[in-house]
All heavy atoms as an XYZ file, in Angstrom:
670
protein
N     -63.687    -77.356   -122.626
C     -63.918    -77.652   -121.215
C     -65.421    -77.848   -120.978
O     -66.233    -77.062   -121.430
C     -63.376    -76.521   -120.358
C     -63.602    -76.713   -118.887
S     -62.928    -75.336   -117.950
C     -62.155    -76.258   -116.669
N     -65.736    -78.896   -120.288
C     -67.140    -79.198   -120.003
C     -67.651    -78.296   -118.884
O     -66.901    -77.851   -118.037
C     -67.265    -80.667   -119.594
C     -66.696    -81.576   -120.631
C     -67.654    -82.652   -121.040
O     -68.805    -82.607   -120.623
O     -67.219    -83.516   -121.783
N     -68.945    -78.077   -118.896
C     -69.575    -77.165   -117.946
C     -70.220    -77.924   -116.786
O     -70.836    -78.963   -116.987
C     -70.628    -76.350   -118.690
C     -71.269    -75.286   -117.867
C     -72.257    -74.506   -118.699
C     -72.967    -73.498   -117.827
N     -74.008    -72.787   -118.560
N     -70.085    -77.364   -115.596
C     -70.763    -77.923   -114.430
C     -72.267    -77.699   -114.559
O     -72.711    -76.667   -115.059
C     -70.266    -77.257   -113.146
C     -69.012    -77.848   -112.612
N     -67.789    -77.625   -113.174
C     -68.803    -78.677   -111.578
C     -66.875    -78.277   -112.501
N     -67.462    -78.930   -111.519
N     -73.025    -78.671   -114.091
C     -74.483    -78.598   -114.053
C     -74.919    -78.770   -112.610
O     -74.343    -79.579   -111.878
C     -75.097    -79.722   -114.921
O     -74.571    -79.623   -116.249
C     -76.602    -79.611   -114.977
N     -75.936    -78.050   -112.195
C     -76.397    -78.175   -110.808
C     -76.982    -79.571   -110.571
O     -77.526    -80.201   -111.479
C     -77.449    -77.108   -110.489
O     -78.678    -77.421   -111.094
N     -76.864    -80.038   -109.347
C     -77.384    -81.350   -108.971
C     -78.894    -81.403   -109.182
O     -79.435    -82.394   -109.648
C     -77.008    -81.672   -107.536
C     -77.618    -82.937   -107.012
C     -78.409    -83.069   -105.919
C     -77.501    -84.257   -107.566
N     -78.802    -84.367   -105.749
C     -78.244    -85.125   -106.756
C     -76.847    -84.788   -108.668
C     -78.361    -86.492   -107.009
C     -76.956    -86.152   -108.924
C     -77.700    -86.988   -108.091
N     -79.595    -80.331   -108.864
C     -81.044    -80.300   -109.041
C     -81.423    -80.483   -110.510
O     -82.374    -81.196   -110.835
C     -81.624    -78.986   -108.502
C     -81.566    -78.848   -106.994
C     -80.184    -78.442   -106.473
O     -79.358    -77.940   -107.269
O     -79.917    -78.652   -105.287
N     -80.672    -79.868   -111.410
C     -80.939    -80.012   -112.846
C     -80.679    -81.439   -113.308
O     -81.473    -82.011   -114.058
C     -80.072    -79.018   -113.653
O     -80.403    -77.687   -113.249
C     -80.310    -79.172   -115.143
N     -79.588    -82.031   -112.848
C     -79.269    -83.420   -113.201
C     -80.379    -84.351   -112.730
O     -80.812    -85.239   -113.463
C     -77.900    -83.837   -112.618
C     -76.774    -83.047   -113.302
C     -77.670    -85.347   -112.768
C     -75.418    -83.192   -112.657
N     -80.869    -84.149   -111.511
C     -81.955    -84.970   -110.983
C     -83.222    -84.839   -111.821
O     -83.910    -85.834   -112.066
C     -82.264    -84.579   -109.534
C     -81.222    -85.048   -108.555
C     -81.562    -84.618   -107.140
O     -81.691    -83.427   -106.868
N     -81.719    -85.578   -106.266
N     -83.547    -83.633   -112.269
C     -84.747    -83.416   -113.078
C     -84.618    -84.018   -114.472
O     -85.567    -84.591   -114.997
C     -85.047    -81.914   -113.192
C     -85.576    -81.310   -111.922
C     -85.780    -79.819   -112.065
C     -86.145    -79.211   -110.720
N     -86.192    -77.754   -110.781
N     -83.435    -83.893   -115.066
C     -83.223    -84.393   -116.424
C     -83.103    -85.919   -116.480
O     -83.492    -86.534   -117.475
C     -81.953    -83.773   -117.027
C     -82.010    -82.291   -117.342
C     -80.637    -81.798   -117.785
C     -83.047    -82.012   -118.421
N     -82.563    -86.525   -115.425
C     -82.289    -87.968   -115.432
C     -82.810    -88.648   -114.167
O     -82.040    -89.146   -113.360
C     -80.780    -88.207   -115.583
C     -80.195    -87.440   -116.734
C     -79.396    -86.324   -116.520
C     -80.479    -87.808   -118.043
C     -78.877    -85.603   -117.583
C     -79.968    -87.087   -119.111
C     -79.170    -85.986   -118.872
O     -78.665    -85.273   -119.928
N     -84.135    -88.669   -113.972
C     -84.684    -89.320   -112.771
C     -84.460    -90.831   -112.822
O     -84.371    -91.421   -113.902
C     -86.172    -88.969   -112.835
C     -86.441    -88.774   -114.290
C     -85.179    -88.171   -114.863
N     -84.359    -91.425   -111.665
C     -84.213    -92.879   -111.527
C     -83.007    -93.427   -112.279
O     -83.084    -94.469   -112.916
C     -85.485    -93.602   -112.002
C     -86.729    -93.096   -111.298
O     -86.634    -92.772   -110.102
O     -87.780    -93.017   -111.946
N     -81.892    -92.714   -112.224
C     -80.670    -93.139   -112.904
C     -79.474    -93.023   -111.966
O     -79.458    -92.208   -111.051
C     -80.367    -92.242   -114.115
C     -81.406    -92.211   -115.192
C     -81.338    -93.453   -116.066
N     -82.190    -93.379   -117.240
C     -83.481    -93.611   -117.244
N     -84.105    -93.884   -116.133
N     -84.172    -93.571   -118.364
N     -78.478    -93.821   -112.233
C     -77.174    -93.640   -111.618
C     -76.382    -92.761   -112.577
O     -76.438    -92.961   -113.788
C     -76.451    -94.973   -111.421
C     -77.078    -95.822   -110.362
C     -78.013    -96.784   -110.697
C     -76.754    -95.648   -109.030
C     -78.608    -97.574   -109.726
C     -77.347    -96.426   -108.048
C     -78.274    -97.387   -108.398
N     -75.669    -91.791   -112.046
C     -74.920    -90.875   -112.894
C     -73.454    -90.857   -112.473
O     -73.134    -90.905   -111.285
C     -75.509    -89.446   -112.857
C     -76.859    -89.395   -113.553
C     -75.635    -88.914   -111.443
N     -72.585    -90.817   -113.461
C     -71.156    -90.667   -113.245
C     -70.857    -89.183   -113.381
O     -71.110    -88.585   -114.431
C     -70.367    -91.476   -114.279
C     -68.852    -91.285   -114.297
C     -68.227    -91.676   -112.948
C     -68.237    -92.093   -115.424
N     -70.355    -88.598   -112.308
C     -70.110    -87.164   -112.269
C     -68.630    -86.884   -112.063
O     -67.989    -87.473   -111.196
C     -70.897    -86.527   -111.121
C     -72.410    -86.764   -111.143
C     -73.033    -86.248   -109.860
C     -73.041    -86.122   -112.362
N     -68.111    -85.962   -112.864
C     -66.711    -85.566   -112.743
C     -66.617    -84.225   -112.027
O     -67.495    -83.373   -112.168
C     -66.098    -85.444   -114.138
C     -64.617    -85.131   -114.116
C     -64.020    -85.129   -115.504
O     -64.694    -84.694   -116.457
O     -62.879    -85.568   -115.628
N     -65.560    -84.057   -111.260
C     -65.308    -82.816   -110.512
C     -66.521    -82.349   -109.710
O     -66.957    -81.203   -109.833
C     -64.842    -81.700   -111.445
C     -63.516    -82.005   -112.075
O     -62.674    -82.670   -111.478
N     -63.313    -81.543   -113.291
N     -67.076    -83.237   -108.862
C     -68.234    -82.824   -108.058
C     -67.849    -81.729   -107.065
O     -66.749    -81.720   -106.526
C     -68.643    -84.112   -107.338
C     -67.388    -84.921   -107.271
C     -66.622    -84.585   -108.525
N     -68.784    -80.828   -106.844
C     -68.603    -79.745   -105.882
C     -69.602    -79.971   -104.759
O     -70.797    -80.104   -105.001
C     -68.846    -78.364   -106.546
C     -68.740    -77.248   -105.517
C     -67.879    -78.153   -107.699
N     -69.093    -80.025   -103.521
C     -69.931    -80.253   -102.345
C     -69.913    -79.020   -101.461
O     -68.908    -78.313   -101.387
C     -69.409    -81.449   -101.534
C     -69.505    -82.759   -102.254
C     -68.451    -83.215   -103.035
C     -70.644    -83.535   -102.163
C     -68.527    -84.427   -103.699
C     -70.736    -84.754   -102.825
C     -69.673    -85.188   -103.600
N     -71.026    -78.767   -100.762
C     -71.000    -77.726    -99.742
C     -70.589    -78.402    -98.438
O     -70.430    -79.619    -98.394
C     -72.335    -76.978    -99.671
C     -73.490    -77.795    -99.121
O     -73.271    -78.878    -98.573
O     -74.643    -77.339    -99.249
N     -70.413    -77.651    -97.366
C     -69.855    -78.217    -96.129
C     -70.638    -79.340    -95.448
O     -70.098    -80.008    -94.588
C     -69.769    -77.008    -95.203
C     -69.732    -75.832    -96.098
C     -70.541    -76.216    -97.301
N     -71.887    -79.598    -95.814
C     -72.690    -80.581    -95.055
C     -72.220    -82.014    -95.153
O     -72.401    -82.697    -94.163
C     -74.145    -80.503    -95.482
C     -74.788    -79.252    -94.985
C     -76.221    -79.296    -95.224
N     -76.543    -78.468    -96.369
C     -77.689    -78.445    -96.971
N     -78.642    -79.238    -96.576
N     -77.910    -77.658    -97.972
N     -71.787    -82.777    -96.042
C     -71.585    -82.490    -97.458
C     -72.858    -82.734    -98.256
O     -73.580    -83.699    -98.037
C     -70.510    -83.479    -97.872
C     -70.747    -84.663    -97.009
C     -71.268    -84.100    -95.702
N     -73.106    -81.863    -99.156
C     -74.269    -81.915   -100.035
C     -73.778    -81.608   -101.440
O     -73.090    -80.609   -101.657
C     -75.303    -80.877    -99.576
C     -76.494    -80.808   -100.446
N     -76.615    -79.867   -101.436
C     -77.615    -81.553   -100.506
C     -77.768    -80.035   -102.060
N     -78.390    -81.057   -101.516
N     -74.121    -82.473   -102.388
C     -73.692    -82.271   -103.763
C     -74.367    -81.038   -104.350
O     -75.587    -80.917   -104.322
C     -74.030    -83.505   -104.601
C     -73.616    -83.487   -106.061
C     -72.109    -83.334   -106.206
C     -74.078    -84.763   -106.741
N     -73.566    -80.111   -104.856
C     -74.105    -78.879   -105.444
C     -74.119    -78.945   -106.965
O     -75.113    -78.605   -107.591
C     -73.268    -77.683   -105.001
C     -73.422    -77.323   -103.540
C     -72.486    -76.222   -103.123
C     -72.727    -74.972   -103.922
N     -71.913    -73.826   -103.504
N     -73.011    -79.381   -107.570
C     -72.910    -79.402   -109.025
C     -71.771    -80.319   -109.450
O     -70.925    -80.684   -108.640
C     -72.675    -77.997   -109.575
C     -71.412    -77.363   -109.069
C     -71.238    -75.935   -109.544
O     -72.236    -75.230   -109.754
O     -70.070    -75.534   -109.700
N     -71.772    -80.689   -110.734
C     -70.728    -81.553   -111.274
C     -70.850    -81.578   -112.795
O     -71.810    -81.060   -113.365
C     -70.855    -82.969   -110.716
N     -69.886    -82.228   -113.421
C     -69.914    -82.434   -114.868
C     -70.447    -83.844   -115.110
O     -69.865    -84.823   -114.632
C     -68.507    -82.279   -115.466
C     -67.974    -80.868   -115.232
C     -68.536    -82.609   -116.965
C     -66.504    -80.705   -115.549
N     -71.554    -83.950   -115.823
C     -72.161    -85.249   -116.110
C     -71.362    -85.961   -117.198
O     -71.170    -85.428   -118.287
C     -73.612    -85.079   -116.556
C     -74.337    -86.368   -116.941
C     -74.591    -87.216   -115.709
C     -75.629    -86.062   -117.659
N     -70.880    -87.177   -116.896
C     -70.129    -87.965   -117.871
C     -70.948    -89.100   -118.470
O     -70.767    -89.450   -119.633
C     -68.874    -88.565   -117.214
C     -67.805    -87.598   -116.746
C     -66.656    -88.371   -116.116
C     -67.315    -86.743   -117.887
N     -71.850    -89.698   -117.648
C     -72.571    -90.884   -118.110
C     -73.759    -91.122   -117.199
O     -73.719    -90.768   -116.022
C     -71.626    -92.091   -118.071
C     -72.190    -93.368   -118.631
C     -72.367    -93.535   -119.996
C     -72.537    -94.417   -117.793
C     -72.876    -94.712   -120.512
C     -73.047    -95.601   -118.300
C     -73.214    -95.740   -119.660
O     -73.719    -96.907   -120.172
N     -74.810    -91.735   -117.747
C     -75.997    -92.077   -116.952
C     -76.522    -93.430   -117.395
O     -76.383    -93.815   -118.558
C     -77.076    -91.015   -117.129
C     -77.547    -90.918   -118.568
C     -78.610    -89.897   -118.747
C     -78.991    -89.665   -120.172
N     -79.073    -90.808   -121.051
N     -77.115    -94.174   -116.455
C     -77.718    -95.466   -116.775
C     -78.544    -95.916   -115.577
O     -78.280    -95.519   -114.444
C     -76.631    -96.503   -117.082
C     -77.139    -97.651   -117.889
N     -77.848    -98.688   -117.345
C     -77.039    -97.918   -119.205
C     -78.157    -99.554   -118.300
N     -77.672    -99.095   -119.446
N     -79.520    -96.784   -115.819
C     -80.336    -97.318   -114.718
C     -79.576    -98.381   -113.922
O     -79.899    -98.641   -112.776
C     -81.637    -97.910   -115.259
C     -82.659    -96.866   -115.584
C     -84.027    -97.482   -115.737
C     -85.038    -96.365   -115.818
N     -86.351    -96.780   -115.411
N     -78.578    -98.987   -114.544
C     -77.832   -100.072   -113.920
C     -76.527    -99.539   -113.325
O     -75.662    -99.033   -114.044
C     -77.546   -101.151   -114.972
C     -76.907   -102.380   -114.389
O     -75.858   -102.295   -113.774
N     -77.535   -103.512   -114.601
N     -76.380    -99.681   -112.018
C     -75.189    -99.200   -111.310
C     -73.915    -99.841   -111.862
O     -72.887    -99.162   -112.044
C     -75.331    -99.489   -109.811
C     -74.202    -98.956   -108.994
N     -73.116    -99.719   -108.667
C     -74.001    -97.728   -108.442
C     -72.286    -98.994   -107.947
N     -72.797    -97.781   -107.800
N     -73.970   -101.128   -112.165
C     -72.797   -101.838   -112.667
C     -72.298   -101.223   -113.977
O     -71.101   -101.080   -114.192
C     -73.128   -103.318   -112.870
C     -71.962   -104.137   -113.342
C     -72.337   -105.592   -113.516
C     -71.155   -106.370   -114.072
N     -71.496   -107.760   -114.328
N     -73.205   -100.854   -114.863
C     -72.814   -100.234   -116.144
C     -72.111    -98.900   -115.924
O     -71.184    -98.546   -116.642
C     -74.036   -100.033   -117.029
C     -74.702   -101.298   -117.460
C     -74.368   -101.610   -118.904
N     -74.864   -102.911   -119.282
C     -75.890   -103.120   -120.078
N     -76.538   -102.106   -120.585
N     -76.248   -104.347   -120.369
N     -72.568    -98.153   -114.939
C     -71.955    -96.853   -114.653
C     -70.550    -97.061   -114.084
O     -69.609    -96.351   -114.457
C     -72.838    -96.013   -113.703
C     -72.183    -94.679   -113.389
C     -74.211    -95.792   -114.313
N     -70.385    -98.055   -113.228
C     -69.055    -98.369   -112.699
C     -68.130    -98.808   -113.829
O     -66.968    -98.385   -113.896
C     -69.146    -99.449   -111.593
C     -67.754    -99.934   -111.194
C     -69.895    -98.909   -110.380
N     -68.624    -99.633   -114.734
C     -67.821   -100.069   -115.881
C     -67.384    -98.876   -116.725
O     -66.236    -98.807   -117.170
C     -68.604   -101.062   -116.737
C     -68.786   -102.407   -116.079
C     -69.763   -103.318   -116.810
O     -70.441   -102.860   -117.769
O     -69.863   -104.491   -116.416
N     -68.280    -97.924   -116.946
C     -67.950    -96.727   -117.728
C     -66.906    -95.889   -117.002
O     -65.986    -95.337   -117.625
C     -69.208    -95.907   -117.997
C     -68.974    -94.694   -118.848
C     -68.349    -95.012   -120.191
C     -69.358    -95.295   -121.235
N     -68.793    -95.398   -122.599
N     -67.020    -95.798   -115.685
C     -66.030    -95.051   -114.908
C     -64.650    -95.693   -115.037
O     -63.640    -94.991   -115.179
C     -66.454    -94.990   -113.439
N     -64.601    -97.015   -115.013
C     -63.326    -97.708   -115.168
C     -62.755    -97.520   -116.571
O     -61.542    -97.462   -116.761
C     -63.489    -99.196   -114.848
C     -63.837    -99.514   -113.391
C     -64.157   -100.989   -113.228
C     -62.702    -99.097   -112.476
N     -63.635    -97.398   -117.542
C     -63.216    -97.163   -118.930
C     -62.689    -95.739   -119.118
O     -61.628    -95.525   -119.718
C     -64.398    -97.401   -119.859
C     -64.146    -97.073   -121.306
C     -65.425    -97.138   -122.130
O     -66.281    -98.014   -121.856
O     -65.567    -96.299   -123.031
N     -63.427    -94.748   -118.608
C     -63.064    -93.347   -118.792
C     -61.927    -92.894   -117.880
O     -61.185    -91.976   -118.219
C     -64.287    -92.450   -118.565
C     -65.437    -92.608   -119.548
C     -66.613    -91.729   -119.133
C     -64.987    -92.259   -120.957
N     -61.858    -93.493   -116.697
C     -60.846    -93.163   -115.690
C     -60.759    -91.661   -115.392
O     -59.694    -91.056   -115.502
C     -59.477    -93.687   -116.126
C     -59.446    -95.182   -116.267
C     -58.106    -95.648   -116.736
C     -58.189    -97.157   -116.928
N     -57.076    -97.697   -117.640
N     -61.886    -91.051   -115.018
C     -61.831    -89.623   -114.682
C     -60.985    -89.405   -113.435
O     -60.930    -90.268   -112.540
C     -63.292    -89.257   -114.438
C     -63.972    -90.538   -114.122
C     -63.210    -91.615   -114.825
N     -60.322    -88.275   -113.369
C     -59.406    -87.983   -112.267
C     -60.117    -87.914   -110.910
O     -59.687    -88.525   -109.948
C     -58.664    -86.675   -112.546
C     -57.723    -86.285   -111.449
C     -56.559    -87.015   -111.221
C     -58.003    -85.207   -110.624
C     -55.695    -86.667   -110.195
C     -57.141    -84.856   -109.599
C     -55.995    -85.585   -109.393
O     -55.144    -85.247   -108.378
N     -61.200    -87.171   -110.817
C     -61.960    -87.016   -109.575
C     -63.428    -87.132   -109.928
O     -63.971    -86.291   -110.640
C     -61.651    -85.660   -108.935
C     -62.427    -85.363   -107.677
C     -62.345    -86.198   -106.572
C     -63.240    -84.250   -107.591
C     -63.050    -85.929   -105.413
C     -63.949    -83.962   -106.441
C     -63.846    -84.808   -105.359
O     -64.555    -84.536   -104.206
N     -64.075    -88.196   -109.451
C     -65.464    -88.431   -109.844
C     -66.231    -89.128   -108.742
O     -65.664    -89.590   -107.761
C     -65.515    -89.266   -111.120
O     -64.965    -90.544   -110.893
N     -67.536    -89.208   -108.943
C     -68.422    -89.913   -108.032
C     -69.587    -90.491   -108.829
O     -69.906    -90.001   -109.905
C     -68.935    -88.983   -106.911
O     -69.667    -89.739   -105.954
C     -69.815    -87.877   -107.448
N     -70.200    -91.532   -108.292
C     -71.412    -92.105   -108.875
C     -72.525    -91.900   -107.854
O     -72.370    -92.244   -106.688
C     -71.242    -93.604   -109.181
C     -70.150    -93.792   -110.237
C     -72.563    -94.222   -109.633
C     -69.761    -95.230   -110.473
N     -73.630    -91.322   -108.327
C     -74.735    -90.991   -107.427
C     -76.043    -91.426   -108.075
O     -76.200    -91.349   -109.294
C     -74.781    -89.468   -107.148
C     -75.847    -89.137   -106.136
C     -73.441    -88.948   -106.698
N     -76.992    -91.867   -107.250
C     -78.338    -92.171   -107.737
C     -79.158    -90.890   -107.674
O     -79.151    -90.180   -106.668
C     -78.974    -93.275   -106.891
C     -80.296    -93.735   -107.441
C     -80.358    -94.413   -108.642
C     -81.469    -93.470   -106.773
C     -81.573    -94.825   -109.176
C     -82.691    -93.884   -107.287
C     -82.732    -94.555   -108.484
O     -83.927    -94.961   -109.017
N     -79.887    -90.573   -108.737
C     -80.618    -89.303   -108.804
C     -81.898    -89.275   -107.987
O     -82.479    -88.219   -107.792
C     -80.958    -88.936   -110.263
O     -81.764    -89.973   -110.829
C     -79.706    -88.713   -111.079
N     -82.360    -90.417   -107.521
C     -83.564    -90.452   -106.705
C     -84.737    -91.029   -107.457
O     -84.692    -91.207   -108.667
N     -85.769    -91.363   -106.738
C     -86.953    -91.930   -107.358
C     -87.316    -93.232   -106.695
O     -87.322    -93.332   -105.472
N     -87.586    -94.234   -107.488
C     -88.058    -95.522   -106.990
C     -87.120    -96.104   -105.939
O     -87.553    -96.637   -104.942
C     -88.234    -96.514   -108.154
C     -89.319    -96.013   -109.104
C     -88.567    -97.912   -107.644
C     -89.413    -96.777   -110.409
N     -85.829    -95.992   -106.170
C     -84.849    -96.534   -105.230
C     -84.439    -95.475   -104.218
O     -83.283    -95.332   -103.877
C     -83.637    -97.035   -105.988
C     -83.993    -98.122   -106.978
C     -82.816    -98.480   -107.773
N     -82.017    -99.412   -106.997
C     -81.044   -100.134   -107.504
N     -80.730   -100.022   -108.761
N     -80.379   -100.962   -106.738
N     -85.383    -94.698   -103.732
C     -85.121    -93.570   -102.852
C     -84.332    -93.894   -101.609
O     -83.677    -93.030   -101.043
N     -84.364    -95.142   -101.168
C     -83.603    -95.523    -99.990
C     -82.108    -95.417   -100.242
O     -81.319    -95.344    -99.312
C     -83.959    -96.946    -99.554
C     -83.665    -97.978   -100.634
O     -83.938    -97.700   -101.817
O     -83.160    -99.053   -100.283
N     -81.688    -95.380   -101.505
C     -80.276    -95.295   -101.844
C     -79.914    -93.910   -102.384
O     -78.819    -93.700   -102.868
C     -79.940    -96.339   -102.902
C     -80.230    -97.745   -102.417
C     -79.795    -98.734   -103.410
N     -78.331    -98.684   -103.453
C     -77.597    -99.459   -104.201
N     -78.147   -100.342   -104.978
N     -76.283    -99.351   -104.193
N     -80.813    -92.964   -102.257
C     -80.629    -91.657   -102.886
C     -79.419    -90.900   -102.362
O     -78.858    -90.076   -103.063
C     -81.888    -90.817   -102.705
N     -79.003    -91.158   -101.141
C     -77.887    -90.407   -100.573
C     -76.573    -91.172   -100.594
O     -75.627    -90.776    -99.950
C     -78.218    -89.980    -99.145
C     -79.335    -88.962    -99.139
O     -79.386    -88.091    -99.997
N     -80.242    -89.067    -98.193
N     -76.526    -92.268   -101.336
C     -75.293    -93.022   -101.436
C     -74.394    -92.440   -102.503
O     -74.857    -92.043   -103.572
C     -75.580    -94.492   -101.782
C     -76.139    -95.262   -100.622
C     -76.222    -96.741   -100.941
O     -75.573    -97.191   -101.894
O     -76.946    -97.434   -100.235
N     -73.111    -92.407   -102.219
C     -72.121    -91.937   -103.177
C     -71.067    -93.022   -103.348
O     -70.677    -93.687   -102.402
C     -71.405    -90.668   -102.672
C     -72.315    -89.489   -102.500
C     -72.867    -89.189   -101.268
C     -72.615    -88.677   -103.585
C     -73.699    -88.094   -101.112
C     -73.458    -87.587   -103.439
C     -73.987    -87.292   -102.196
O     -74.805    -86.216   -102.048
N     -70.598    -93.203   -104.563
C     -69.476    -94.083   -104.833
C     -68.355    -93.202   -105.351
O     -68.499    -92.566   -106.389
C     -69.837    -95.132   -105.923
O     -70.963    -95.875   -105.474
C     -68.669    -96.054   -106.183
N     -67.247    -93.124   -104.621
C     -66.127    -92.289   -105.039
C     -65.101    -93.133   -105.759
O     -64.759    -94.223   -105.321
C     -65.480    -91.613   -103.820
C     -66.342    -90.559   -103.211
C     -67.200    -90.860   -102.183
C     -66.302    -89.270   -103.702
C     -68.009    -89.885   -101.622
C     -67.106    -88.288   -103.150
C     -67.958    -88.604   -102.110
N     -64.625    -92.616   -106.866
C     -63.590    -93.277   -107.641
C     -62.417    -92.319   -107.693
O     -62.482    -91.282   -108.322
C     -64.095    -93.620   -109.058
C     -65.332    -94.509   -108.946
C     -62.986    -94.274   -109.869
C     -66.042    -94.713   -110.240
N     -61.353    -92.670   -107.002
C     -60.195    -91.785   -106.941
C     -59.051    -92.344   -107.740
O     -58.861    -93.474   -107.913
C     -59.762    -91.583   -105.488
C     -60.869    -91.040   -104.577
C     -60.404    -91.073   -103.139
C     -61.241    -89.652   -104.994
């Protein structure tokens, strides 16, 4: 079983990347707290392609922040 990693740790380890996260945990705001990292890449399209390949049950794609900061709070849900 894979381990959840905090969102802050994911952001520090993979800045300026889109990340495919499985089983994301949100607090009530909603604010991403933690998830299982499945894949990372600078190109959003590649991350979507990987999500379609892996077909995780409950996942999201999030930008970790940085240069494209205007998109930092966008989430792509794949159900």
